[in-house]
Structure formats: structure tokens, C-alpha cells
PAFI-904589 format. One record per residue: residue number from 1; residue in one letter; x, y, z of N, C-alpha, C in turn; chain. Coordinates in pm, whole numbers. Layout:
<rodrens>
rodren num: NUM	residu: A	npx: X	npy: Y	npz: Z	capx: X	capy: Y	capz: Z	cpx: X	cpy: Y	cpz: Z	chaine: A
...
</rodrens>
This chain:
<rodrens>
rodren num: 1	residu: M	npx: -1145	npy: -76	npz: 1647	capx: -1043	capy: 3	capz: 1714	cpx: -1009	cpy: 125	cpz: 1630	chaine: A
rodren num: 2	residu: S	npx: -1002	npy: 239	npz: 1694	capx: -966	capy: 364	capz: 1629	cpx: -814	cpy: 371	cpz: 1611	chaine: A
rodren num: 3	residu: Y	npx: -770	npy: 445	npz: 1509	capx: -626	capy: 463	capz: 1491	cpx: -564	cpy: 529	cpz: 1613	chaine: A
rodren num: 4	residu: L	npx: -643	npy: 603	npz: 1690	capx: -591	capy: 668	capz: 1811	cpx: -552	cpy: 568	cpz: 1918	chaine: A
rodren num: 5	residu: D	npx: -602	npy: 445	npz: 1909	capx: -578	capy: 345	capz: 2013	cpx: -476	cpy: 238	cpz: 1975	chaine: A
rodren num: 6	residu: I	npx: -417	npy: 248	npz: 1857	capx: -316	capy: 150	capz: 1814	cpx: -189	cpy: 173	cpz: 1896	chaine: A
rodren num: 7	residu: V	npx: -138	npy: 68	npz: 1957	capx: -21	capy: 76	capz: 2045	cpx: 104	cpy: 46	cpz: 1965	chaine: A
rodren num: 8	residu: L	npx: 202	npy: 139	npz: 1974	capx: 333	capy: 120	capz: 1909	cpx: 442	cpy: 154	cpz: 2008	chaine: A
rodren num: 9	residu: E	npx: 557	npy: 92	npz: 1989	capx: 672	capy: 122	capz: 2072	cpx: 742	cpy: 244	cpz: 2015	chaine: A
rodren num: 10	residu: G	npx: 789	npy: 332	npz: 2103	capx: 854	capy: 454	capz: 2057	cpx: 978	cpy: 486	cpz: 2136	chaine: A
rodren num: 11	residu: T	npx: 1058	npy: 577	npz: 2081	capx: 1179	capy: 621	capz: 2147	cpx: 1203	cpy: 768	cpz: 2117	chaine: A
rodren num: 12	residu: I	npx: 1260	npy: 838	npz: 2214	capx: 1304	capy: 974	capz: 2192	cpx: 1448	cpy: 985	cpz: 2238	chaine: A
rodren num: 13	residu: L	npx: 1519	npy: 1082	npz: 2187	capx: 1662	capy: 1095	capz: 2210	cpx: 1698	cpy: 1098	cpz: 2359	chaine: A
rodren num: 14	residu: N	npx: 1624	npy: 1174	npz: 2437	capx: 1661	capy: 1188	capz: 2578	cpx: 1584	cpy: 1092	cpz: 2669	chaine: A
rodren num: 15	residu: G	npx: 1517	npy: 995	npz: 2609	capx: 1439	capy: 902	capz: 2690	cpx: 1469	cpy: 759	cpz: 2651	chaine: A
rodren num: 16	residu: G	npx: 1398	npy: 670	npz: 2711	capx: 1414	capy: 529	capz: 2680	cpx: 1311	cpy: 485	cpz: 2578	chaine: A
rodren num: 17	residu: E	npx: 1256	npy: 371	npz: 2606	capx: 1154	capy: 315	capz: 2519	cpx: 1023	cpy: 314	cpz: 2597	chaine: A
rodren num: 18	residu: K	npx: 915	npy: 327	npz: 2525	capx: 784	capy: 329	capz: 2589	cpx: 681	cpy: 294	cpz: 2483	chaine: A
rodren num: 19	residu: E	npx: 568	npy: 240	npz: 2526	capx: 459	capy: 218	capz: 2433	cpx: 371	cpy: 342	cpz: 2430	chaine: A
rodren num: 20	residu: Y	npx: 325	npy: 376	npz: 2311	capx: 243	capy: 495	capz: 2291	cpx: 120	cpy: 461	cpz: 2209	chaine: A
rodren num: 21	residu: T	npx: 16	npy: 540	npz: 2227	capx: -97	capy: 545	capz: 2134	cpx: -112	cpy: 692	cpz: 2097	chaine: A
rodren num: 22	residu: L	npx: -173	npy: 719	npz: 1984	capx: -193	capy: 860	capz: 1946	cpx: -286	cpy: 931	cpz: 2043	chaine: A
rodren num: 23	residu: S	npx: -373	npy: 856	npz: 2111	capx: -461	capy: 920	capz: 2209	cpx: -383	cpy: 977	cpz: 2327	chaine: A
rodren num: 24	residu: D	npx: -257	npy: 930	npz: 2347	capx: -171	capy: 987	capz: 2451	cpx: -144	cpy: 1135	cpz: 2426	chaine: A
rodren num: 25	residu: F	npx: -162	npy: 1179	npz: 2302	capx: -125	capy: 1315	capz: 2264	cpx: -246	cpy: 1407	cpz: 2244	chaine: A
rodren num: 26	residu: K	npx: -364	npy: 1359	npz: 2284	capx: -482	capy: 1446	capz: 2278	cpx: -453	cpy: 1570	cpz: 2361	chaine: A
rodren num: 27	residu: G	npx: -497	npy: 1683	npz: 2311	capx: -468	capy: 1810	capz: 2376	cpx: -354	cpy: 1884	cpz: 2310	chaine: A
rodren num: 28	residu: S	npx: -282	npy: 1815	npz: 2220	capx: -174	capy: 1877	capz: 2143	cpx: -204	cpy: 1864	cpz: 1995	chaine: A
rodren num: 29	residu: N	npx: -153	npy: 1958	npz: 1917	capx: -151	capy: 1939	capz: 1772	cpx: -38	cpy: 1843	cpz: 1742	chaine: A
rodren num: 30	residu: V	npx: -62	npy: 1749	npz: 1651	capx: 39	capy: 1648	capz: 1618	cpx: 70	cpy: 1653	cpz: 1469	chaine: A
rodren num: 31	residu: I	npx: 198	npy: 1665	npz: 1437	capx: 245	capy: 1645	capz: 1301	cpx: 291	cpy: 1500	cpz: 1297	chaine: A
rodren num: 32	residu: L	npx: 216	npy: 1417	npz: 1227	capx: 244	capy: 1274	capz: 1219	cpx: 295	cpy: 1245	cpz: 1079	chaine: A
rodren num: 33	residu: Y	npx: 422	npy: 1205	npz: 1070	capx: 473	capy: 1178	capz: 937	cpx: 525	cpy: 1035	cpz: 927	chaine: A
rodren num: 34	residu: F	npx: 494	npy: 973	npz: 817	capx: 535	capy: 835	capz: 788	cpx: 648	cpy: 840	cpz: 687	chaine: A
rodren num: 35	residu: Y	npx: 753	npy: 765	npz: 715	capx: 869	capy: 762	capz: 625	cpx: 916	cpy: 619	cpz: 608	chaine: A
rodren num: 36	residu: P	npx: 979	npy: 587	npz: 495	capx: 1013	capy: 447	capz: 466	cpx: 1122	cpy: 384	cpz: 551	chaine: A
rodren num: 37	residu: K	npx: 1236	npy: 455	npz: 576	capx: 1349	capy: 386	capz: 638	cpx: 1447	cpy: 483	cpz: 701	chaine: A
rodren num: 38	residu: D	npx: 1490	npy: 451	npz: 823	capx: 1594	capy: 529	capz: 890	cpx: 1722	cpy: 529	cpz: 807	chaine: A
rodren num: 39	residu: N	npx: 1795	npy: 640	npz: 817	capx: 1930	capy: 653	capz: 759	cpx: 1938	cpy: 640	cpz: 608	chaine: A
rodren num: 40	residu: T	npx: 1828	npy: 665	npz: 538	capx: 1836	capy: 676	capz: 392	cpx: 1836	cpy: 825	cpz: 360	chaine: A
rodren num: 41	residu: S	npx: 1880	npy: 862	npz: 242	capx: 1900	capy: 1004	capz: 212	cpx: 1772	cpy: 1086	cpz: 224	chaine: A
rodren num: 42	residu: G	npx: 1665	npy: 1043	npz: 162	capx: 1540	capy: 1119	capz: 168	cpx: 1483	cpy: 1126	cpz: 308	chaine: A
rodren num: 43	residu: C	npx: 1488	npy: 1015	npz: 379	capx: 1432	capy: 1010	capz: 515	cpx: 1515	cpy: 1093	cpz: 612	chaine: A
rodren num: 44	residu: T	npx: 1646	npy: 1092	npz: 593	capx: 1734	capy: 1174	capz: 677	cpx: 1709	cpy: 1321	cpz: 650	chaine: A
rodren num: 45	residu: S	npx: 1696	npy: 1359	npz: 525	capx: 1669	capy: 1498	capz: 489	cpx: 1535	cpy: 1543	cpz: 548	chaine: A
rodren num: 46	residu: E	npx: 1434	npy: 1458	npz: 539	capx: 1302	capy: 1492	capz: 594	cpx: 1309	cpy: 1507	cpz: 746	chaine: A
rodren num: 47	residu: A	npx: 1373	npy: 1413	npz: 814	capx: 1385	capy: 1420	capz: 960	cpx: 1459	cpy: 1547	cpz: 1002	chaine: A
rodren num: 48	residu: N	npx: 1569	npy: 1578	npz: 934	capx: 1644	capy: 1699	capz: 968	cpx: 1561	cpy: 1824	cpz: 945	chaine: A
rodren num: 49	residu: S	npx: 1480	npy: 1826	npz: 839	capx: 1394	capy: 1942	capz: 812	cpx: 1291	cpy: 1959	cpz: 923	chaine: A
rodren num: 50	residu: F	npx: 1228	npy: 1850	npz: 965	capx: 1131	capy: 1860	capz: 1075	cpx: 1201	cpy: 1899	cpz: 1205	chaine: A
rodren num: 51	residu: N	npx: 1323	npy: 1853	npz: 1225	capx: 1398	capy: 1883	capz: 1347	cpx: 1433	cpy: 2031	cpz: 1356	chaine: A
rodren num: 52	residu: E	npx: 1445	npy: 2099	npz: 1243	capx: 1490	capy: 2238	capz: 1240	cpx: 1377	cpy: 2340	cpz: 1250	chaine: A
rodren num: 53	residu: I	npx: 1252	npy: 2297	npz: 1230	capx: 1143	capy: 2395	capz: 1233	cpx: 1108	cpy: 2434	cpz: 1376	chaine: A
rodren num: 54	residu: T	npx: 1061	npy: 2555	npz: 1390	capx: 1016	capy: 2604	capz: 1520	cpx: 868	cpy: 2569	cpz: 1532	chaine: A
rodren num: 55	residu: L	npx: 836	npy: 2495	npz: 1635	capx: 699	capy: 2450	capz: 1655	cpx: 617	cpy: 2550	cpz: 1736	chaine: A
rodren num: 56	residu: P	npx: 493	npy: 2571	npz: 1696	capx: 404	capy: 2652	capz: 1781	cpx: 383	cpy: 2580	cpz: 1914	chaine: A
rodren num: 57	residu: D	npx: 341	npy: 2655	npz: 2015	capx: 310	capy: 2595	capz: 2145	cpx: 211	cpy: 2481	cpz: 2127	chaine: A
rodren num: 58	residu: N	npx: 225	npy: 2381	npz: 2210	capx: 132	capy: 2269	capz: 2215	cpx: 128	cpy: 2189	cpz: 2084	chaine: A
rodren num: 59	residu: T	npx: 242	npy: 2180	npz: 2016	capx: 253	capy: 2103	capz: 1891	cpx: 371	cpy: 2009	cpz: 1902	chaine: A
rodren num: 60	residu: I	npx: 351	npy: 1885	npz: 1860	capx: 460	capy: 1787	capz: 1862	cpx: 472	cpy: 1721	cpz: 1725	chaine: A
rodren num: 61	residu: I	npx: 588	npy: 1663	npz: 1702	capx: 615	capy: 1588	capz: 1580	cpx: 635	cpy: 1442	cpz: 1618	chaine: A
rodren num: 62	residu: I	npx: 578	npy: 1352	npz: 1538	capx: 598	capy: 1209	capz: 1555	cpx: 632	cpy: 1151	cpz: 1419	chaine: A
rodren num: 63	residu: G	npx: 745	npy: 1081	npz: 1411	capx: 782	capy: 1011	capz: 1289	cpx: 754	cpy: 862	cpz: 1306	chaine: A
rodren num: 64	residu: V	npx: 705	npy: 799	npz: 1199	capx: 670	capy: 656	capz: 1204	cpx: 731	cpy: 585	cpz: 1085	chaine: A
rodren num: 65	residu: S	npx: 797	npy: 473	npz: 1113	capx: 847	capy: 385	capz: 1007	cpx: 844	cpy: 241	cpz: 1058	chaine: A
rodren num: 66	residu: P	npx: 863	npy: 146	npz: 968	capx: 866	capy: 5	capz: 1012	cpx: 995	cpy: -35	cpz: 1083	chaine: A
rodren num: 67	residu: D	npx: 1093	npy: 55	npz: 1090	capx: 1222	capy: 21	capz: 1151	cpx: 1207	cpy: -11	cpz: 1299	chaine: A
rodren num: 68	residu: S	npx: 1303	npy: -83	npz: 1352	capx: 1303	capy: -124	capz: 1493	cpx: 1335	cpy: -5	cpz: 1584	chaine: A
rodren num: 69	residu: I	npx: 1306	npy: -22	npz: 1712	capx: 1342	capy: 78	capz: 1812	cpx: 1494	cpy: 99	cpz: 1813	chaine: A
rodren num: 70	residu: K	npx: 1569	npy: -9	npz: 1802	capx: 1716	capy: 2	capz: 1799	cpx: 1761	cpy: 91	cpz: 1683	chaine: A
rodren num: 71	residu: S	npx: 1703	npy: 71	npz: 1567	capx: 1736	capy: 154	capz: 1451	cpx: 1697	cpy: 299	cpz: 1476	chaine: A
rodren num: 72	residu: H	npx: 1577	npy: 320	npz: 1533	capx: 1531	capy: 456	capz: 1562	cpx: 1626	cpy: 526	cpz: 1659	chaine: A
rodren num: 73	residu: K	npx: 1672	npy: 454	npz: 1761	capx: 1764	capy: 515	capz: 1858	cpx: 1892	cpy: 562	cpz: 1790	chaine: A
rodren num: 74	residu: K	npx: 1948	npy: 477	npz: 1707	capx: 2071	capy: 514	capz: 1637	cpx: 2047	cpy: 634	cpz: 1545	chaine: A
rodren num: 75	residu: F	npx: 1936	npy: 632	npz: 1475	capx: 1899	capy: 741	capz: 1383	cpx: 1883	cpy: 872	cpz: 1460	chaine: A
rodren num: 76	residu: A	npx: 1808	npy: 868	npz: 1570	capx: 1784	capy: 988	capz: 1651	cpx: 1914	cpy: 1042	cpz: 1709	chaine: A
rodren num: 77	residu: E	npx: 1999	npy: 954	npz: 1759	capx: 2125	capy: 997	capz: 1818	cpx: 2219	cpy: 1055	cpz: 1712	chaine: A
rodren num: 78	residu: K	npx: 2228	npy: 990	npz: 1599	capx: 2318	capy: 1034	capz: 1492	cpx: 2284	cpy: 1176	cpz: 1446	chaine: A
rodren num: 79	residu: Y	npx: 2155	npy: 1209	npz: 1438	capx: 2113	capy: 1339	capz: 1384	cpx: 2057	cpy: 1434	cpz: 1489	chaine: A
rodren num: 80	residu: G	npx: 2061	npy: 1395	npz: 1616	capx: 2012	capy: 1482	capz: 1722	cpx: 1864	cpy: 1514	cpz: 1710	chaine: A
rodren num: 81	residu: L	npx: 1785	npy: 1415	npz: 1671	capx: 1642	capy: 1438	capz: 1654	cpx: 1576	cpy: 1461	cpz: 1788	chaine: A
rodren num: 82	residu: K	npx: 1489	npy: 1561	npz: 1792	capx: 1426	capy: 1604	capz: 1917	cpx: 1281	cpy: 1559	cpz: 1928	chaine: A
rodren num: 83	residu: F	npx: 1238	npy: 1470	npz: 1842	capx: 1098	capy: 1429	capz: 1843	cpx: 1087	cpy: 1278	cpz: 1850	chaine: A
rodren num: 84	residu: L	npx: 968	npy: 1233	npz: 1878	capx: 936	capy: 1093	capz: 1897	cpx: 940	cpy: 1017	cpz: 1765	chaine: A
rodren num: 85	residu: L	npx: 1000	npy: 899	npz: 1767	capx: 995	capy: 806	capz: 1654	cpx: 924	cpy: 679	cpz: 1700	chaine: A
rodren num: 86	residu: L	npx: 823	npy: 639	npz: 1626	capx: 749	capy: 518	capz: 1659	cpx: 785	cpy: 407	cpz: 1563	chaine: A
rodren num: 87	residu: S	npx: 795	npy: 287	npz: 1616	capx: 826	capy: 168	capz: 1538	cpx: 695	cpy: 97	cpz: 1503	chaine: A
rodren num: 88	residu: D	npx: 674	npy: 75	npz: 1373	capx: 551	capy: 14	capz: 1325	cpx: 584	cpy: -105	cpz: 1232	chaine: A
rodren num: 89	residu: P	npx: 653	npy: -208	npz: 1285	capx: 698	capy: -319	capz: 1200	cpx: 584	cpy: -400	cpz: 1139	chaine: A
rodren num: 90	residu: E	npx: 471	npy: -402	npz: 1204	capx: 357	capy: -477	capz: 1150	cpx: 264	cpy: -384	cpz: 1071	chaine: A
rodren num: 91	residu: H	npx: 306	npy: -263	npz: 1050	capx: 236	capy: -155	capz: 978	cpx: 89	cpy: -138	cpz: 1018	chaine: A
rodren num: 92	residu: K	npx: 63	npy: -151	npz: 1149	capx: -73	capy: -132	capz: 1200	cpx: -119	cpy: 13	cpz: 1180	chaine: A
rodren num: 93	residu: L	npx: -35	npy: 107	npz: 1222	capx: -71	capy: 248	capz: 1208	cpx: -66	cpy: 289	cpz: 1060	chaine: A
rodren num: 94	residu: A	npx: 32	npy: 238	npz: 988	capx: 43	capy: 268	capz: 844	cpx: -81	cpy: 220	cpz: 770	chaine: A
rodren num: 95	residu: D	npx: -130	npy: 102	npz: 804	capx: -254	capy: 52	capz: 743	cpx: -372	cpy: 141	cpz: 780	chaine: A
rodren num: 96	residu: A	npx: -379	npy: 181	npz: 907	capx: -491	capy: 264	capz: 953	cpx: -497	cpy: 398	cpz: 878	chaine: A
rodren num: 97	residu: F	npx: -381	npy: 449	npz: 838	capx: -374	capy: 576	capz: 765	cpx: -362	cpy: 554	cpz: 614	chaine: A
rodren num: 98	residu: S	npx: -370	npy: 428	npz: 571	capx: -361	capy: 392	capz: 428	cpx: -234	cpy: 444	cpz: 362	chaine: A
rodren num: 99	residu: V	npx: -120	npy: 427	npz: 433	capx: 8	capy: 468	capz: 376	cpx: 100	cpy: 349	cpz: 350	chaine: A
rodren num: 100	residu: W	npx: 52	npy: 229	npz: 373	capx: 126	capy: 107	capz: 340	cpx: 75	cpy: 64	cpz: 203	chaine: A
rodren num: 101	residu: G	npx: 163	npy: 63	npz: 104	capx: 115	capy: 31	capz: -30	cpx: 224	cpy: -20	cpz: -121	chaine: A
rodren num: 102	residu: E	npx: 182	npy: -52	npz: -241	capx: 274	capy: -103	capz: -341	cpx: 359	cpy: 12	cpz: -395	chaine: A
rodren num: 103	residu: K	npx: 487	npy: -16	npz: -406	capx: 583	capy: 80	capz: -459	cpx: 663	cpy: 10	cpz: -568	chaine: A
rodren num: 104	residu: S	npx: 741	npy: 88	npz: -639	capx: 822	capy: 31	capz: -746	cpx: 956	cpy: 101	cpz: -751	chaine: A
rodren num: 105	residu: M	npx: 1063	npy: 23	npz: -763	capx: 1197	capy: 79	capz: -778	cpx: 1272	cpy: -6	cpz: -881	chaine: A
rodren num: 106	residu: Y	npx: 1319	npy: 62	npz: -984	capx: 1393	capy: -6	capz: -1092	cpx: 1312	cpy: -122	cpz: -1150	chaine: A
rodren num: 107	residu: G	npx: 1181	npy: -101	npz: -1160	capx: 1092	capy: -201	capz: -1219	cpx: 1050	cpy: -312	cpz: -1125	chaine: A
rodren num: 108	residu: K	npx: 1107	npy: -314	npz: -1005	capx: 1071	capy: -417	capz: -907	cpx: 961	cpy: -362	cpz: -816	chaine: A
rodren num: 109	residu: K	npx: 854	npy: -438	npz: -800	capx: 743	capy: -396	capz: -715	cpx: 759	cpy: -457	cpz: -575	chaine: A
rodren num: 110	residu: Y	npx: 724	npy: -379	npz: -476	capx: 731	capy: -424	capz: -337	cpx: 634	cpy: -339	cpz: -255	chaine: A
rodren num: 111	residu: F	npx: 611	npy: -379	npz: -130	capx: 523	capy: -303	capz: -42	cpx: 606	cpy: -228	cpz: 62	chaine: A
rodren num: 112	residu: G	npx: 562	npy: -109	npz: 94	capx: 630	capy: -28	capz: 194	cpx: 551	cpy: 97	cpz: 226	chaine: A
rodren num: 113	residu: I	npx: 613	npy: 183	npz: 306	capx: 551	capy: 310	capz: 345	cpx: 554	cpy: 406	cpz: 227	chaine: A
rodren num: 114	residu: V	npx: 440	npy: 465	npz: 199	capx: 430	capy: 575	capz: 103	cpx: 445	cpy: 702	cpz: 186	chaine: A
rodren num: 115	residu: R	npx: 551	npy: 777	npz: 162	capx: 583	capy: 895	capz: 244	cpx: 461	cpy: 988	cpz: 251	chaine: A
rodren num: 116	residu: S	npx: 413	npy: 1012	npz: 373	capx: 291	capy: 1089	capz: 394	cpx: 298	cpy: 1162	cpz: 527	chaine: A
rodren num: 117	residu: T	npx: 223	npy: 1272	npz: 536	capx: 218	capy: 1352	capz: 659	cpx: 74	cpy: 1390	cpz: 688	chaine: A
rodren num: 118	residu: F	npx: 41	npy: 1392	npz: 818	capx: -92	capy: 1428	capz: 863	cpx: -80	cpy: 1527	cpz: 978	chaine: A
rodren num: 119	residu: I	npx: -172	npy: 1621	npz: 983	capx: -184	capy: 1707	capz: 1101	cpx: -309	cpy: 1662	cpz: 1175	chaine: A
rodren num: 120	residu: L	npx: -290	npy: 1634	npz: 1303	capx: -402	capy: 1598	capz: 1391	cpx: -425	cpy: 1714	cpz: 1486	chaine: A
rodren num: 121	residu: D	npx: -551	npy: 1752	npz: 1502	capx: -580	capy: 1860	capz: 1595	cpx: -580	cpy: 1809	cpz: 1739	chaine: A
rodren num: 122	residu: K	npx: -613	npy: 1895	npz: 1832	capx: -605	capy: 1861	capz: 1974	cpx: -701	cpy: 1751	cpz: 2017	chaine: A
rodren num: 123	residu: D	npx: -800	npy: 1722	npz: 1931	capx: -895	capy: 1613	capz: 1959	cpx: -860	cpy: 1486	cpz: 1882	chaine: A
rodren num: 124	residu: G	npx: -750	npy: 1488	npz: 1806	capx: -708	capy: 1370	capz: 1730	cpx: -769	cpy: 1359	cpz: 1592	chaine: A
rodren num: 125	residu: N	npx: -837	npy: 1465	npz: 1547	capx: -896	capy: 1465	capz: 1414	cpx: -794	cpy: 1507	cpz: 1309	chaine: A
rodren num: 126	residu: I	npx: -797	npy: 1444	npz: 1194	capx: -707	capy: 1482	capz: 1085	cpx: -760	cpy: 1611	cpz: 1024	chaine: A
rodren num: 127	residu: T	npx: -675	npy: 1714	npz: 1023	capx: -716	capy: 1843	capz: 966	cpx: -649	cpy: 1870	cpz: 831	chaine: A
rodren num: 128	residu: K	npx: -538	npy: 1803	npz: 803	capx: -467	capy: 1822	capz: 676	cpx: -384	cpy: 1698	cpz: 651	chaine: A
rodren num: 129	residu: E	npx: -371	npy: 1660	npz: 524	capx: -285	capy: 1546	capz: 490	cpx: -213	cpy: 1570	cpz: 359	chaine: A
rodren num: 130	residu: W	npx: -95	npy: 1512	npz: 352	capx: -14	capy: 1513	capz: 231	cpx: 24	cpy: 1368	cpz: 203	chaine: A
rodren num: 131	residu: R	npx: 9	npy: 1325	npz: 79	capx: 45	capy: 1189	capz: 40	cpx: 147	cpy: 1196	cpz: -73	chaine: A
rodren num: 132	residu: K	npx: 231	npy: 1093	npz: -81	capx: 338	capy: 1088	capz: -181	cpx: 421	cpy: 1217	cpz: -174	chaine: A
rodren num: 133	residu: V	npx: 468	npy: 1245	npz: -54	capx: 539	capy: 1368	capz: -22	cpx: 673	cpy: 1375	cpz: -95	chaine: A
rodren num: 134	residu: K	npx: 703	npy: 1495	npz: -143	capx: 837	capy: 1531	capz: -190	cpx: 902	cpy: 1605	cpz: -74	chaine: A
rodren num: 135	residu: V	npx: 1023	npy: 1566	npz: -37	capx: 1086	capy: 1613	capz: 86	cpx: 1119	cpy: 1762	cpz: 86	chaine: A
rodren num: 136	residu: N	npx: 1175	npy: 1813	npz: -22	capx: 1222	capy: 1952	capz: -24	cpx: 1108	cpy: 2051	cpz: 3	chaine: A
rodren num: 137	residu: G	npx: 1124	npy: 2129	npz: 110	capx: 1028	capy: 2232	capz: 146	cpx: 904	cpy: 2181	cpz: 218	chaine: A
rodren num: 138	residu: H	npx: 896	npy: 2051	npz: 237	capx: 774	capy: 1994	capz: 296	cpx: 752	cpy: 2036	cpz: 441	chaine: A
rodren num: 139	residu: A	npx: 854	npy: 2031	npz: 524	capx: 837	capy: 2064	capz: 666	cpx: 787	cpy: 2208	cpz: 683	chaine: A
rodren num: 140	residu: A	npx: 840	npy: 2301	npz: 606	capx: 795	capy: 2440	capz: 614	cpx: 649	cpy: 2453	cpz: 572	chaine: A
rodren num: 141	residu: E	npx: 610	npy: 2378	npz: 470	capx: 470	capy: 2381	capz: 427	cpx: 379	cpy: 2328	cpz: 536	chaine: A
rodren num: 142	residu: V	npx: 420	npy: 2217	npz: 599	capx: 338	capy: 2156	capz: 704	cpx: 318	cpy: 2254	cpz: 819	chaine: A
rodren num: 143	residu: I	npx: 425	npy: 2315	npz: 865	capx: 415	capy: 2402	capz: 982	cpx: 327	cpy: 2524	cpz: 953	chaine: A
rodren num: 144	residu: S	npx: 318	npy: 2564	npz: 828	capx: 232	capy: 2678	capz: 793	cpx: 84	cpy: 2646	cpz: 808	chaine: A
rodren num: 145	residu: H	npx: 50	npy: 2519	npz: 823	capx: -90	capy: 2477	capz: 838	cpx: -132	cpy: 2449	cpz: 982	chaine: A
rodren num: 146	residu: I	npx: -43	npy: 2468	npz: 1075	capx: -78	capy: 2448	capz: 1217	cpx: -150	cpy: 2572	cpz: 1267	chaine: A
rodren num: 147	residu: E	npx: -263	npy: 2551	npz: 1329	capx: -342	capy: 2664	capz: 1383	cpx: -313	cpy: 2684	cpz: 1529	chaine: A
</rodrens>
């Protein structure tokens, strides 16, 4: 199975819930970003930065984390997010993009999302990727790489 065919549940601010695959977005440029957790400082800052950028025509943003749809809805509503958030609790998509990995905080090791961003072209091919992202200035850098 291709990463384009992995089915995840998603939510957007002005819509309900729906299942999506990345192949649903063929024909558009996709900024696909993986983040660890809704409503944490870094993830909120990153989401707000992506929410504020002006997108070229035929470009969409999709955020992915292991959080539930319920959590995504609250997060999107609280910050007025205008893009799709996908729930990946079993980290199927995260595994496919190799962004689920070992992390460390205060000497304690655990597994989670390694903050990463990918640009997919209109055919679903990865044209650019960033791994172990630092949030400040990242959204502006990403948008500068959309053709």
C-alpha cells in the first residue's frame, strides 16, 4: 500500500468529520506537516504560523498528529484554523513518512511524532522535506518552496 492510500479520519473547522487519503488531494500541491500534540506551545505556534500564510492557488495544508478528532476539533475552533487536521492514532501515516520515532525529554525516552514537513506535488510526489523542524520561521520557508 502506498502512503497515498492510507485512510485517516480528518476534520476541518467549517466541516464535520470524514475519512481521507492523500490521493484525495491529487491535483493540488500539499503542505503536509506532522506535529506531536494539539494545544501545546510549539504545536500551537506552528499551526498559527501555517494558518497565517497566504497560499498559492491549488495549494492546501494538512496537519497530522496522533490526537483524536475531538481534540482536533477543539484545537481548530480555539485558534480558527482554516486547514485540514488528520488524526493518526495508530501512526500509520507517520510510519509511512518515517516521522514516528524515539524522542527524549528530561532524560526519559519515549516514542512520538518527530516534527516534520513535506511538500507533495500535484501527483503526490514528495518534492521537499524538513525533519526535526524548528517552528520559528518554518511556515514562511515552506511556502517559499511551492512552485
